[in-house]
ROFI-895420 format. One record per residue: residue number from 1; x, y, z of N, C-alpha, C in turn. Coordinates in nm, 3 decimals. Layout:
% residues N
<r><resi>NUM</resi><n_X>X</n_X><n_Y>Y</n_Y><n_Z>Z</n_Z><ca_X>X</ca_X><ca_Y>Y</ca_Y><ca_Z>Z</ca_Z><c_X>X</c_X><c_Y>Y</c_Y><c_Z>Z</c_Z></r>
...
END
This chain:
% residues 88
<r><resi>1</resi><n_X>-4.677</n_X><n_Y>-5.355</n_Y><n_Z>6.063</n_Z><ca_X>-4.566</ca_X><ca_Y>-5.307</ca_Y><ca_Z>6.064</ca_Z><c_X>-4.579</c_X><c_Y>-5.198</c_Y><c_Z>6.171</c_Z></r>
<r><resi>2</resi><n_X>-4.539</n_X><n_Y>-5.171</n_Y><n_Z>6.299</n_Z><ca_X>-4.528</ca_X><ca_Y>-5.000</ca_Y><ca_Z>6.356</ca_Z><c_X>-4.402</c_X><c_Y>-4.937</c_Y><c_Z>6.311</c_Z></r>
<r><resi>3</resi><n_X>-4.384</n_X><n_Y>-4.847</n_Y><n_Z>6.285</n_Z><ca_X>-4.238</ca_X><ca_Y>-4.786</ca_Y><ca_Z>6.269</ca_Z><c_X>-4.173</c_X><c_Y>-4.769</c_Y><c_Z>6.366</c_Z></r>
<r><resi>4</resi><n_X>-4.230</n_X><n_Y>-4.716</n_Y><n_Z>6.513</n_Z><ca_X>-4.204</ca_X><ca_Y>-4.657</ca_Y><ca_Z>6.594</ca_Z><c_X>-4.114</c_X><c_Y>-4.904</c_Y><c_Z>6.671</c_Z></r>
<r><resi>5</resi><n_X>-4.174</n_X><n_Y>-4.886</n_Y><n_Z>6.638</n_Z><ca_X>-4.113</ca_X><ca_Y>-5.038</ca_Y><ca_Z>6.665</ca_Z><c_X>-4.017</c_X><c_Y>-5.088</c_Y><c_Z>6.590</c_Z></r>
<r><resi>6</resi><n_X>-4.011</n_X><n_Y>-5.082</n_Y><n_Z>6.501</n_Z><ca_X>-3.885</ca_X><ca_Y>-5.115</ca_Y><ca_Z>6.351</ca_Z><c_X>-3.785</c_X><c_Y>-5.044</c_Y><c_Z>6.431</c_Z></r>
<r><resi>7</resi><n_X>-3.815</n_X><n_Y>-4.903</n_Y><n_Z>6.394</n_Z><ca_X>-3.709</ca_X><ca_Y>-4.844</ca_Y><ca_Z>6.458</ca_Z><c_X>-3.602</c_X><c_Y>-4.858</c_Y><c_Z>6.575</c_Z></r>
<r><resi>8</resi><n_X>-3.692</n_X><n_Y>-4.910</n_Y><n_Z>6.662</n_Z><ca_X>-3.668</ca_X><ca_Y>-4.980</ca_Y><ca_Z>6.822</ca_Z><c_X>-3.562</c_X><c_Y>-5.084</c_Y><c_Z>6.787</c_Z></r>
<r><resi>9</resi><n_X>-3.675</n_X><n_Y>-5.177</n_Y><n_Z>6.666</n_Z><ca_X>-3.579</ca_X><ca_Y>-5.303</ca_Y><ca_Z>6.647</ca_Z><c_X>-3.425</c_X><c_Y>-5.314</c_Y><c_Z>6.599</c_Z></r>
<r><resi>10</resi><n_X>-3.444</n_X><n_Y>-5.206</n_Y><n_Z>6.510</n_Z><ca_X>-3.292</ca_X><ca_Y>-5.206</ca_Y><ca_Z>6.463</ca_Z><c_X>-3.197</c_X><c_Y>-5.069</c_Y><c_Z>6.502</c_Z></r>
<r><resi>11</resi><n_X>-3.277</n_X><n_Y>-4.968</n_Y><n_Z>6.567</n_Z><ca_X>-3.174</ca_X><ca_Y>-4.890</ca_Y><ca_Z>6.648</ca_Z><c_X>-3.171</c_X><c_Y>-4.854</c_Y><c_Z>6.760</c_Z></r>
<r><resi>12</resi><n_X>-3.287</n_X><n_Y>-4.932</n_Y><n_Z>6.857</n_Z><ca_X>-3.244</ca_X><ca_Y>-4.929</ca_Y><ca_Z>7.003</ca_Z><c_X>-3.318</c_X><c_Y>-4.778</c_Y><c_Z>7.049</c_Z></r>
<r><resi>13</resi><n_X>-3.394</n_X><n_Y>-4.686</n_Y><n_Z>6.933</n_Z><ca_X>-3.488</ca_X><ca_Y>-4.610</ca_Y><ca_Z>6.963</ca_Z><c_X>-3.539</c_X><c_Y>-4.567</c_Y><c_Z>6.882</c_Z></r>
<r><resi>14</resi><n_X>-3.666</n_X><n_Y>-4.476</n_Y><n_Z>6.902</n_Z><ca_X>-3.728</ca_X><ca_Y>-4.405</ca_Y><ca_Z>6.790</ca_Z><c_X>-3.719</c_X><c_Y>-4.297</c_Y><c_Z>6.731</c_Z></r>
<r><resi>15</resi><n_X>-3.596</n_X><n_Y>-4.251</n_Y><n_Z>6.811</n_Z><ca_X>-3.563</ca_X><ca_Y>-4.129</ca_Y><ca_Z>6.787</ca_Z><c_X>-3.431</c_X><c_Y>-4.123</c_Y><c_Z>6.745</c_Z></r>
<r><resi>16</resi><n_X>-3.442</n_X><n_Y>-4.093</n_Y><n_Z>6.587</n_Z><ca_X>-3.323</ca_X><ca_Y>-4.135</ca_Y><ca_Z>6.491</ca_Z><c_X>-3.198</c_X><c_Y>-4.010</c_Y><c_Z>6.537</c_Z></r>
<r><resi>17</resi><n_X>-3.231</n_X><n_Y>-3.901</n_Y><n_Z>6.572</n_Z><ca_X>-3.148</ca_X><ca_Y>-3.800</ca_Y><ca_Z>6.609</ca_Z><c_X>-3.091</c_X><c_Y>-3.855</c_Y><c_Z>6.748</c_Z></r>
<r><resi>18</resi><n_X>-3.099</n_X><n_Y>-3.967</n_Y><n_Z>6.817</n_Z><ca_X>-3.006</ca_X><ca_Y>-3.984</ca_Y><ca_Z>6.916</ca_Z><c_X>-2.938</c_X><c_Y>-4.109</c_Y><c_Z>6.873</c_Z></r>
<r><resi>19</resi><n_X>-2.971</n_X><n_Y>-4.136</n_Y><n_Z>6.742</n_Z><ca_X>-2.846</ca_X><ca_Y>-4.277</ca_Y><ca_Z>6.709</ca_Z><c_X>-2.739</c_X><c_Y>-4.266</c_Y><c_Z>6.617</c_Z></r>
<r><resi>20</resi><n_X>-2.609</n_X><n_Y>-4.303</n_Y><n_Z>6.704</n_Z><ca_X>-2.439</ca_X><ca_Y>-4.258</ca_Y><ca_Z>6.668</ca_Z><c_X>-2.457</c_X><c_Y>-4.321</c_Y><c_Z>6.550</c_Z></r>
<r><resi>21</resi><n_X>-2.375</n_X><n_Y>-4.228</n_Y><n_Z>6.438</n_Z><ca_X>-2.340</ca_X><ca_Y>-4.296</ca_Y><ca_Z>6.288</ca_Z><c_X>-2.343</c_X><c_Y>-4.431</c_Y><c_Z>6.311</c_Z></r>
<r><resi>22</resi><n_X>-2.231</n_X><n_Y>-4.497</n_Y><n_Z>6.407</n_Z><ca_X>-2.202</ca_X><ca_Y>-4.637</ca_Y><ca_Z>6.403</ca_Z><c_X>-2.311</c_X><c_Y>-4.726</c_Y><c_Z>6.422</c_Z></r>
<r><resi>23</resi><n_X>-2.422</n_X><n_Y>-4.681</n_Y><n_Z>6.498</n_Z><ca_X>-2.548</ca_X><ca_Y>-4.726</ca_Y><ca_Z>6.533</ca_Z><c_X>-2.647</c_X><c_Y>-4.776</c_Y><c_Z>6.416</c_Z></r>
<r><resi>24</resi><n_X>-2.627</n_X><n_Y>-4.631</n_Y><n_Z>6.343</n_Z><ca_X>-2.728</ca_X><ca_Y>-4.635</ca_Y><ca_Z>6.237</ca_Z><c_X>-2.679</c_X><c_Y>-4.717</c_Y><c_Z>6.115</c_Z></r>
<r><resi>25</resi><n_X>-2.531</n_X><n_Y>-4.729</n_Y><n_Z>6.113</n_Z><ca_X>-2.497</ca_X><ca_Y>-4.785</ca_Y><ca_Z>5.995</ca_Z><c_X>-2.499</c_X><c_Y>-4.930</c_Y><c_Z>6.056</c_Z></r>
<r><resi>26</resi><n_X>-2.501</n_X><n_Y>-4.999</n_Y><n_Z>6.152</n_Z><ca_X>-2.509</ca_X><ca_Y>-5.144</ca_Y><ca_Z>6.195</ca_Z><c_X>-2.644</c_X><c_Y>-5.202</c_Y><c_Z>6.173</c_Z></r>
<r><resi>27</resi><n_X>-2.744</n_X><n_Y>-5.074</n_Y><n_Z>6.212</n_Z><ca_X>-2.865</ca_X><ca_Y>-5.160</ca_Y><ca_Z>6.174</ca_Z><c_X>-2.969</c_X><c_Y>-5.104</c_Y><c_Z>6.038</c_Z></r>
<r><resi>28</resi><n_X>-2.899</n_X><n_Y>-5.020</n_Y><n_Z>6.023</n_Z><ca_X>-2.933</ca_X><ca_Y>-5.055</ca_Y><ca_Z>5.801</ca_Z><c_X>-2.815</c_X><c_Y>-5.176</c_Y><c_Z>5.761</c_Z></r>
<r><resi>29</resi><n_X>-2.750</n_X><n_Y>-5.236</n_Y><n_Z>5.808</n_Z><ca_X>-2.727</ca_X><ca_Y>-5.399</ca_Y><ca_Z>5.797</ca_Z><c_X>-2.805</c_X><c_Y>-5.486</c_Y><c_Z>5.804</c_Z></r>
<r><resi>30</resi><n_X>-2.802</n_X><n_Y>-5.478</n_Y><n_Z>5.986</n_Z><ca_X>-2.935</ca_X><ca_Y>-5.552</ca_Y><ca_Z>6.012</ca_Z><c_X>-3.074</c_X><c_Y>-5.555</c_Y><c_Z>5.907</c_Z></r>
<r><resi>31</resi><n_X>-3.099</n_X><n_Y>-5.471</n_Y><n_Z>5.873</n_Z><ca_X>-3.258</ca_X><ca_Y>-5.435</ca_Y><ca_Z>5.766</ca_Z><c_X>-3.212</c_X><c_Y>-5.547</c_Y><c_Z>5.658</c_Z></r>
<r><resi>32</resi><n_X>-3.061</n_X><n_Y>-5.454</n_Y><n_Z>5.593</n_Z><ca_X>-3.057</ca_X><ca_Y>-5.554</ca_Y><ca_Z>5.489</ca_Z><c_X>-3.069</c_X><c_Y>-5.691</c_Y><c_Z>5.473</c_Z></r>
<r><resi>33</resi><n_X>-2.990</n_X><n_Y>-5.747</n_Y><n_Z>5.593</n_Z><ca_X>-2.997</ca_X><ca_Y>-5.877</ca_Y><ca_Z>5.605</ca_Z><c_X>-3.124</c_X><c_Y>-5.951</c_Y><c_Z>5.622</c_Z></r>
<r><resi>34</resi><n_X>-3.235</n_X><n_Y>-5.894</n_Y><n_Z>5.694</n_Z><ca_X>-3.413</ca_X><ca_Y>-5.901</ca_Y><ca_Z>5.737</ca_Z><c_X>-3.429</c_X><c_Y>-5.936</c_Y><c_Z>5.609</c_Z></r>
<r><resi>35</resi><n_X>-3.405</n_X><n_Y>-5.817</n_Y><n_Z>5.537</n_Z><ca_X>-3.537</ca_X><ca_Y>-5.765</ca_Y><ca_Z>5.387</ca_Z><c_X>-3.423</c_X><c_Y>-5.917</c_Y><c_Z>5.290</c_Z></r>
<r><resi>36</resi><n_X>-3.322</n_X><n_Y>-5.916</n_Y><n_Z>5.276</n_Z><ca_X>-3.282</ca_X><ca_Y>-6.082</ca_Y><ca_Z>5.231</ca_Z><c_X>-3.346</c_X><c_Y>-6.193</c_Y><c_Z>5.254</c_Z></r>
<r><resi>37</resi><n_X>-3.419</n_X><n_Y>-6.194</n_Y><n_Z>5.382</n_Z><ca_X>-3.431</ca_X><ca_Y>-6.351</ca_Y><ca_Z>5.463</ca_Z><c_X>-3.615</c_X><c_Y>-6.332</c_Y><c_Z>5.414</c_Z></r>
<r><resi>38</resi><n_X>-3.683</n_X><n_Y>-6.208</n_Y><n_Z>5.433</n_Z><ca_X>-3.805</ca_X><ca_Y>-6.217</ca_Y><ca_Z>5.469</ca_Z><c_X>-3.905</c_X><c_Y>-6.259</c_Y><c_Z>5.350</c_Z></r>
<r><resi>39</resi><n_X>-3.974</n_X><n_Y>-6.330</n_Y><n_Z>5.403</n_Z><ca_X>-4.094</ca_X><ca_Y>-6.411</ca_Y><ca_Z>5.258</ca_Z><c_X>-4.213</c_X><c_Y>-6.344</c_Y><c_Z>5.238</c_Z></r>
<r><resi>40</resi><n_X>-4.269</n_X><n_Y>-6.261</n_Y><n_Z>5.340</n_Z><ca_X>-4.381</ca_X><ca_Y>-6.202</ca_Y><ca_Z>5.350</ca_Z><c_X>-4.435</c_X><c_Y>-6.116</c_Y><c_Z>5.251</c_Z></r>
<r><resi>41</resi><n_X>-4.482</n_X><n_Y>-6.044</n_Y><n_Z>5.156</n_Z><ca_X>-4.453</ca_X><ca_Y>-5.946</ca_Y><ca_Z>5.081</ca_Z><c_X>-4.499</c_X><c_Y>-5.803</c_Y><c_Z>5.124</c_Z></r>
<r><resi>42</resi><n_X>-4.553</n_X><n_Y>-5.860</n_Y><n_Z>5.241</n_Z><ca_X>-4.592</ca_X><ca_Y>-5.686</ca_Y><ca_Z>5.292</ca_Z><c_X>-4.493</c_X><c_Y>-5.631</c_Y><c_Z>5.427</c_Z></r>
<r><resi>43</resi><n_X>-4.491</n_X><n_Y>-5.769</n_Y><n_Z>5.461</n_Z><ca_X>-4.367</ca_X><ca_Y>-5.713</ca_Y><ca_Z>5.566</ca_Z><c_X>-4.221</c_X><c_Y>-5.684</c_Y><c_Z>5.473</c_Z></r>
<r><resi>44</resi><n_X>-4.249</n_X><n_Y>-5.768</n_Y><n_Z>5.376</n_Z><ca_X>-4.072</ca_X><ca_Y>-5.689</ca_Y><ca_Z>5.287</ca_Z><c_X>-4.130</c_X><c_Y>-5.557</c_Y><c_Z>5.238</c_Z></r>
<r><resi>45</resi><n_X>-4.255</n_X><n_Y>-5.521</n_Y><n_Z>5.170</n_Z><ca_X>-4.259</ca_X><ca_Y>-5.396</ca_Y><ca_Z>5.145</ca_Z><c_X>-4.219</c_X><c_Y>-5.295</c_Y><c_Z>5.267</c_Z></r>
<r><resi>46</resi><n_X>-4.301</n_X><n_Y>-5.311</n_Y><n_Z>5.415</n_Z><ca_X>-4.289</ca_X><ca_Y>-5.234</ca_Y><ca_Z>5.499</ca_Z><c_X>-4.138</c_X><c_Y>-5.206</c_Y><c_Z>5.546</c_Z></r>
<r><resi>47</resi><n_X>-4.005</n_X><n_Y>-5.314</n_Y><n_Z>5.569</n_Z><ca_X>-3.900</ca_X><ca_Y>-5.269</ca_Y><ca_Z>5.544</ca_Z><c_X>-3.841</c_X><c_Y>-5.196</c_Y><c_Z>5.444</c_Z></r>
<r><resi>48</resi><n_X>-3.874</n_X><n_Y>-5.254</n_Y><n_Z>5.305</n_Z><ca_X>-3.806</ca_X><ca_Y>-5.137</ca_Y><ca_Z>5.216</ca_Z><c_X>-3.807</c_X><c_Y>-5.015</c_Y><c_Z>5.232</c_Z></r>
<r><resi>49</resi><n_X>-3.956</n_X><n_Y>-5.006</n_Y><n_Z>5.282</n_Z><ca_X>-3.986</ca_X><ca_Y>-4.853</ca_Y><ca_Z>5.243</ca_Z><c_X>-3.944</c_X><c_Y>-4.776</c_Y><c_Z>5.366</c_Z></r>
<r><resi>50</resi><n_X>-3.894</n_X><n_Y>-4.842</n_Y><n_Z>5.517</n_Z><ca_X>-3.840</ca_X><ca_Y>-4.771</ca_Y><ca_Z>5.580</ca_Z><c_X>-3.681</c_X><c_Y>-4.748</c_Y><c_Z>5.528</c_Z></r>
<r><resi>51</resi><n_X>-3.680</n_X><n_Y>-4.832</n_Y><n_Z>5.477</n_Z><ca_X>-3.514</ca_X><ca_Y>-4.846</ca_Y><ca_Z>5.403</ca_Z><c_X>-3.538</c_X><c_Y>-4.709</c_Y><c_Z>5.311</c_Z></r>
<r><resi>52</resi><n_X>-3.604</n_X><n_Y>-4.693</n_Y><n_Z>5.220</n_Z><ca_X>-3.596</ca_X><ca_Y>-4.616</ca_Y><ca_Z>5.126</ca_Z><c_X>-3.583</c_X><c_Y>-4.472</c_Y><c_Z>5.178</c_Z></r>
<r><resi>53</resi><n_X>-3.705</n_X><n_Y>-4.447</n_Y><n_Z>5.302</n_Z><ca_X>-3.702</ca_X><ca_Y>-4.345</ca_Y><ca_Z>5.372</ca_Z><c_X>-3.564</c_X><c_Y>-4.276</c_Y><c_Z>5.476</c_Z></r>
<r><resi>54</resi><n_X>-3.516</n_X><n_Y>-4.411</n_Y><n_Z>5.479</n_Z><ca_X>-3.340</ca_X><ca_Y>-4.366</ca_Y><ca_Z>5.549</ca_Z><c_X>-3.230</c_X><c_Y>-4.339</c_Y><c_Z>5.459</c_Z></r>
<r><resi>55</resi><n_X>-3.310</n_X><n_Y>-4.374</n_Y><n_Z>5.322</n_Z><ca_X>-3.219</ca_X><ca_Y>-4.356</ca_Y><ca_Z>5.218</ca_Z><c_X>-3.106</c_X><c_Y>-4.416</c_Y><c_Z>5.210</c_Z></r>
<r><resi>56</resi><n_X>-3.161</n_X><n_Y>-4.532</n_Y><n_Z>5.236</n_Z><ca_X>-2.985</ca_X><ca_Y>-4.662</ca_Y><ca_Z>5.218</ca_Z><c_X>-3.135</c_X><c_Y>-4.806</c_Y><c_Z>5.133</c_Z></r>
<r><resi>57</resi><n_X>-3.246</n_X><n_Y>-4.772</n_Y><n_Z>5.106</n_Z><ca_X>-3.281</ca_X><ca_Y>-4.923</ca_Y><ca_Z>4.996</ca_Z><c_X>-3.231</c_X><c_Y>-4.947</c_Y><c_Z>4.889</c_Z></r>
<r><resi>58</resi><n_X>-3.226</n_X><n_Y>-5.079</n_Y><n_Z>4.892</n_Z><ca_X>-3.201</ca_X><ca_Y>-5.143</ca_Y><ca_Z>4.712</ca_Z><c_X>-3.289</c_X><c_Y>-5.094</c_Y><c_Z>4.611</c_Z></r>
<r><resi>59</resi><n_X>-3.228</n_X><n_Y>-5.142</n_Y><n_Z>4.497</n_Z><ca_X>-3.286</ca_X><ca_Y>-5.103</ca_Y><ca_Z>4.395</ca_Z><c_X>-3.425</c_X><c_Y>-5.174</c_Y><c_Z>4.377</c_Z></r>
<r><resi>60</resi><n_X>-3.520</n_X><n_Y>-5.141</n_Y><n_Z>4.342</n_Z><ca_X>-3.632</ca_X><ca_Y>-5.208</ca_Y><ca_Z>4.371</ca_Z><c_X>-3.648</c_X><c_Y>-5.317</c_Y><c_Z>4.279</c_Z></r>
<r><resi>61</resi><n_X>-3.635</n_X><n_Y>-5.278</n_Y><n_Z>4.169</n_Z><ca_X>-3.601</ca_X><ca_Y>-5.408</ca_Y><ca_Z>4.071</ca_Z><c_X>-3.564</c_X><c_Y>-5.508</c_Y><c_Z>4.122</c_Z></r>
<r><resi>62</resi><n_X>-3.416</n_X><n_Y>-5.495</n_Y><n_Z>4.189</n_Z><ca_X>-3.392</ca_X><ca_Y>-5.607</ca_Y><ca_Z>4.249</ca_Z><c_X>-3.490</c_X><c_Y>-5.718</c_Y><c_Z>4.377</c_Z></r>
<r><resi>63</resi><n_X>-3.542</n_X><n_Y>-5.600</n_Y><n_Z>4.430</n_Z><ca_X>-3.602</ca_X><ca_Y>-5.632</ca_Y><ca_Z>4.588</ca_Z><c_X>-3.703</c_X><c_Y>-5.700</c_Y><c_Z>4.559</c_Z></r>
<r><resi>64</resi><n_X>-3.779</n_X><n_Y>-5.672</n_Y><n_Z>4.459</n_Z><ca_X>-3.894</ca_X><ca_Y>-5.678</ca_Y><ca_Z>4.420</ca_Z><c_X>-3.937</c_X><c_Y>-5.774</c_Y><c_Z>4.325</c_Z></r>
<r><resi>65</resi><n_X>-4.016</n_X><n_Y>-5.914</n_Y><n_Z>4.361</n_Z><ca_X>-4.034</ca_X><ca_Y>-6.018</ca_Y><ca_Z>4.183</ca_Z><c_X>-4.117</c_X><c_Y>-5.967</c_Y><c_Z>4.157</c_Z></r>
<r><resi>66</resi><n_X>-4.236</n_X><n_Y>-5.938</n_Y><n_Z>4.285</n_Z><ca_X>-4.341</ca_X><ca_Y>-5.949</ca_Y><ca_Z>4.151</ca_Z><c_X>-4.384</c_X><c_Y>-5.781</c_Y><c_Z>4.158</c_Z></r>
<r><resi>67</resi><n_X>-4.446</n_X><n_Y>-5.766</n_Y><n_Z>4.032</n_Z><ca_X>-4.487</ca_X><ca_Y>-5.612</ca_Y><ca_Z>3.998</ca_Z><c_X>-4.581</c_X><c_Y>-5.535</c_Y><c_Z>4.035</c_Z></r>
<r><resi>68</resi><n_X>-4.664</n_X><n_Y>-5.582</n_Y><n_Z>4.074</n_Z><ca_X>-4.755</ca_X><ca_Y>-5.513</ca_Y><ca_Z>4.177</ca_Z><c_X>-4.696</c_X><c_Y>-5.419</c_Y><c_Z>4.288</c_Z></r>
<r><resi>69</resi><n_X>-4.579</n_X><n_Y>-5.530</n_Y><n_Z>4.383</n_Z><ca_X>-4.490</ca_X><ca_Y>-5.426</ca_Y><ca_Z>4.457</ca_Z><c_X>-4.361</c_X><c_Y>-5.387</c_Y><c_Z>4.385</c_Z></r>
<r><resi>70</resi><n_X>-4.339</n_X><n_Y>-5.392</n_Y><n_Z>4.315</n_Z><ca_X>-4.246</ca_X><ca_Y>-5.304</ca_Y><ca_Z>4.260</ca_Z><c_X>-4.304</c_X><c_Y>-5.136</c_Y><c_Z>4.192</c_Z></r>
<r><resi>71</resi><n_X>-4.429</n_X><n_Y>-5.175</n_Y><n_Z>4.130</n_Z><ca_X>-4.534</ca_X><ca_Y>-5.077</ca_Y><ca_Z>4.097</ca_Z><c_X>-4.600</c_X><c_Y>-4.974</c_Y><c_Z>4.238</c_Z></r>
<r><resi>72</resi><n_X>-4.580</n_X><n_Y>-5.032</n_Y><n_Z>4.330</n_Z><ca_X>-4.647</ca_X><ca_Y>-4.972</ca_Y><ca_Z>4.482</ca_Z><c_X>-4.501</c_X><c_Y>-4.879</c_Y><c_Z>4.480</c_Z></r>
<r><resi>73</resi><n_X>-4.355</n_X><n_Y>-4.984</n_Y><n_Z>4.481</n_Z><ca_X>-4.244</ca_X><ca_Y>-4.912</ca_Y><ca_Z>4.539</ca_Z><c_X>-4.197</c_X><c_Y>-4.751</c_Y><c_Z>4.474</c_Z></r>
<r><resi>74</resi><n_X>-4.266</n_X><n_Y>-4.768</n_Y><n_Z>4.343</n_Z><ca_X>-4.250</ca_X><ca_Y>-4.666</ca_Y><ca_Z>4.252</ca_Z><c_X>-4.362</c_X><c_Y>-4.531</c_Y><c_Z>4.244</c_Z></r>
<r><resi>75</resi><n_X>-4.424</n_X><n_Y>-4.574</n_Y><n_Z>4.309</n_Z><ca_X>-4.530</ca_X><ca_Y>-4.483</ca_Y><ca_Z>4.347</ca_Z><c_X>-4.498</c_X><c_Y>-4.390</c_Y><c_Z>4.471</c_Z></r>
<r><resi>76</resi><n_X>-4.433</n_X><n_Y>-4.512</n_Y><n_Z>4.569</n_Z><ca_X>-4.412</ca_X><ca_Y>-4.424</ca_Y><ca_Z>4.690</ca_Z><c_X>-4.307</c_X><c_Y>-4.311</c_Y><c_Z>4.683</c_Z></r>
<r><resi>77</resi><n_X>-4.277</n_X><n_Y>-4.378</n_Y><n_Z>4.568</n_Z><ca_X>-4.058</ca_X><ca_Y>-4.272</ca_Y><ca_Z>4.514</ca_Z><c_X>-4.200</c_X><c_Y>-4.172</c_Y><c_Z>4.497</c_Z></r>
<r><resi>78</resi><n_X>-4.214</n_X><n_Y>-4.174</n_Y><n_Z>4.334</n_Z><ca_X>-4.300</ca_X><ca_Y>-4.080</ca_Y><ca_Z>4.340</ca_Z><c_X>-4.357</c_X><c_Y>-3.950</c_Y><c_Z>4.370</c_Z></r>
<r><resi>79</resi><n_X>-4.464</n_X><n_Y>-3.999</n_Y><n_Z>4.493</n_Z><ca_X>-4.525</ca_X><ca_Y>-3.937</ca_Y><ca_Z>4.616</ca_Z><c_X>-4.391</c_X><c_Y>-3.866</c_Y><c_Z>4.689</c_Z></r>
<r><resi>80</resi><n_X>-4.325</n_X><n_Y>-3.959</n_Y><n_Z>4.696</n_Z><ca_X>-4.242</ca_X><ca_Y>-3.869</ca_Y><ca_Z>4.790</ca_Z><c_X>-4.148</c_X><c_Y>-3.762</c_Y><c_Z>4.733</c_Z></r>
<r><resi>81</resi><n_X>-4.100</n_X><n_Y>-3.812</n_Y><n_Z>4.577</n_Z><ca_X>-4.069</ca_X><ca_Y>-3.718</ca_Y><ca_Z>4.511</ca_Z><c_X>-4.134</c_X><c_Y>-3.572</c_Y><c_Z>4.522</c_Z></r>
<r><resi>82</resi><n_X>-4.248</n_X><n_Y>-3.614</n_Y><n_Z>4.449</n_Z><ca_X>-4.337</ca_X><ca_Y>-3.478</ca_Y><ca_Z>4.473</ca_Z><c_X>-4.377</c_X><c_Y>-3.401</c_Y><c_Z>4.593</c_Z></r>
<r><resi>83</resi><n_X>-4.387</n_X><n_Y>-3.462</n_Y><n_Z>4.725</n_Z><ca_X>-4.395</ca_X><ca_Y>-3.371</ca_Y><ca_Z>4.845</ca_Z><c_X>-4.284</c_X><c_Y>-3.281</c_Y><c_Z>4.846</c_Z></r>
<r><resi>84</resi><n_X>-4.159</n_X><n_Y>-3.354</n_Y><n_Z>4.815</n_Z><ca_X>-4.031</ca_X><ca_Y>-3.300</ca_Y><ca_Z>4.849</ca_Z><c_X>-4.008</c_X><c_Y>-3.210</c_Y><c_Z>4.734</c_Z></r>
<r><resi>85</resi><n_X>-4.064</n_X><n_Y>-3.204</n_Y><n_Z>4.595</n_Z><ca_X>-4.059</ca_X><ca_Y>-3.080</ca_Y><ca_Z>4.538</ca_Z><c_X>-4.130</c_X><c_Y>-2.931</c_Y><c_Z>4.585</c_Z></r>
<r><resi>86</resi><n_X>-4.290</n_X><n_Y>-2.962</n_Y><n_Z>4.667</n_Z><ca_X>-4.367</ca_X><ca_Y>-2.906</ca_Y><ca_Z>4.739</ca_Z><c_X>-4.284</c_X><c_Y>-2.814</c_Y><c_Z>4.842</c_Z></r>
<r><resi>87</resi><n_X>-4.218</n_X><n_Y>-2.876</n_Y><n_Z>4.852</n_Z><ca_X>-4.167</ca_X><ca_Y>-2.814</ca_Y><ca_Z>4.998</ca_Z><c_X>-4.056</c_X><c_Y>-2.690</c_Y><c_Z>4.981</c_Z></r>
<r><resi>88</resi><n_X>-3.999</n_X><n_Y>-2.695</n_Y><n_Z>4.838</n_Z><ca_X>-3.881</ca_X><ca_Y>-2.608</ca_Y><ca_Z>4.779</ca_Z><c_X>-3.930</c_X><c_Y>-2.488</c_Y><c_Z>4.714</c_Z></r>
END
């Protein structure tokens, strides 16, 4: 999944600064629906990752039934937190 393509699909642009709040909310809702319908593990993980980056990801224990996917998501969260603490 190409990030810019996903941004355009859900928000109409790859520039989040150009997305009005109403369009952002609608795009996130569309993402929630697609996440619930997606069967492909890698696409599902990529979609969850984008939602996580935007601060709108559902709980990973509910989202991922496979323990490997949950562990990968936890690793992503830990890495993100580590990077954020380094920036402070």
